[in-house]
C-alpha angles and dihedrals in degrees: 000000000000118000124179120208113210139173142109122309110283096024092119102257097140092041090056093049092046091050092051100042096032089221111159093198093070106101118218118214120229099193143032087284107098119231091197106078098168140016110283129183124213121196124206141149127240125179092341094310124113115227133185115202114196119209112204130195112257131237120246091045116162093221103037131051120238088241090057092047091050091049091053095049094044092048090055093046092049092051090051091050092051088052088051092244110139126191117253087209152315130249106207113197128204123181110238087206091072103110096213141355104266125202094258092050090049089053092050092050088053091049091049091053090049090050091054104037121206094279090063097048091094088064094056131097114195109209131186119207141200097044109172093036092093136026110299095229091052091048092051091050091052091046090053092049093048096050100036105040116094110236093033113065096301098106091050095054095078093056107033126100093248147308121248142189102226115212135168091264103118095208089056090052093048090054088060093061093039088061089070096051095100099025118130109243115235131173121258119241092247091054091055091044094051092047091065121101112271090007119163134180091241092061095046120099091248093048094048091053093051099041096043094056102072091118090061089064090061093043091051090048090052092049093050090047091052092050091050091050091051091048091051091050091049089053088049090241105185100177102106092180090059090051092050091049091050092050092048091051091050091050092050090051093051093045090052092047091051091046091053091047092051092049091048092048091051091048094050095044 
C-alpha cells in the first residue's frame, strides 16, 4: 500500500510520517525552510500489512521553486506509473494556523487538484494540522472556509475519502493510513498525461496552472507590501528610510523568485 503525503512547506508532512513509522532519521523542519528536498519513500509494517509512505517536498519553499518541486514529484509519480505501481491514496495536509488562503496557496491547491484529476479524488484524505496551536473557534471557522468554499477544497469534499483533523495522537494517524487498506488503486491524472507520447510537464494541466501564474507572484508581493505599509502607519512608524529598505528587500526577493521560476521553466520546457 503506497500513500503519498503532500502539502505546502511546514504543513507537517514529515512529522506525520515520523509519528507513524517511528523512524528517528526523519528530520523535522522548524521554519519555512523545508527539510525534505526530494521525494523519499519509507517502508514499514503495520498489523501485518506493508505500507510505503512517501514524503514529498512542499511548495512555498524558501530554497526551491514551485516548478522544481512539481518536477520532482511528477518525476517520481511517472516512474511509479511506468513500473505499474499505483498509489493507494494521498494525504494532503493544510496547516490550520494559516491565517488566510494566500494567492500562492490557492494556486498550489489548484495544481494539486489538477495532479489528481476527479477520478482520483476518492483516494484523497484532506487533513488539517496544528490543532491546539490557535483558538479552537478560530480553527473551526478556518476549517469550514477551507472545505466549503469553491476554489479552495470545497468541490473536492463531496468526492474525497474523508477529511481529518491530524493530531500527534499516533492511533489517529494510523487510522488515516488504514483507511486506504481496501481502496481500489487508480492512476492520477498527471500520470496518464505524462504517459502520452511527447508529453511534458509544461503541457500538462498541472504544469500550465503553475507556469501561467507568474503574475500572481507580483500581485501577492504588492498585497503583502501594502499590508506592511498599513501596519507601519498604524504603529506610527516615522522612519521613512526603514520603509524604503523594507520595500527594496521585498522587491529583491520577488525578483529573485521570478528569476528562479523562469530558469526552471526554461529548463523543464
